[in-house]
C-alpha positions, 0 to 999 in steps of 0.5 A: 711575616713578609720580609721588609725591603732593605732600606736605600738612602739617596741624596736629592737636591732640595728642588728635586725633593720639593718636586717629589713632595708636590707630586706626592701631595697630588697623588696622595701617596707617601713620599716613598710610594711616590718615588717607587711609582716614578721609578717603576714608571721609568722602567716600564717605559724603557730606559734608552741610555743611548738616547739619554746620552744624546739628549744630554750631549745636545743639551750641553751643546746648546748651553755652550752655544748659548754662552756669552763667550761663544756669542761674542766669538761669533760676533767677532768672526762676523765683524772680522769677515766684514772688515776684511771685505772693507779692507780689500775695498780700501786697498783697491781704492788706494791702488786706483788713487796711486795709479792716478797720482802716477799718471798725473806725475808722468803728465807733468 
């Protein structure tokens, strides 16, 4: 008699369980057979931890960059740059007007 494989219990989210059950329904396998087939496939394809880590980091960075706080910060930085340019233009105009006022006072 063949020794049965030891039991292994895993926890998955309800969404993951639903996806596995949908895949099992399409393949006609048992739930256990579907999980085993998918695990075997992932090992046959080769698991590259470095690429998986980089992909996870890119995904996290994209989520951070898409966050409302980061978008607002970018908008504030852009507005600050525009305002800085406008302030400099106003300061130049004030200096021009002060020079004209000084010139008018001297002529009187």
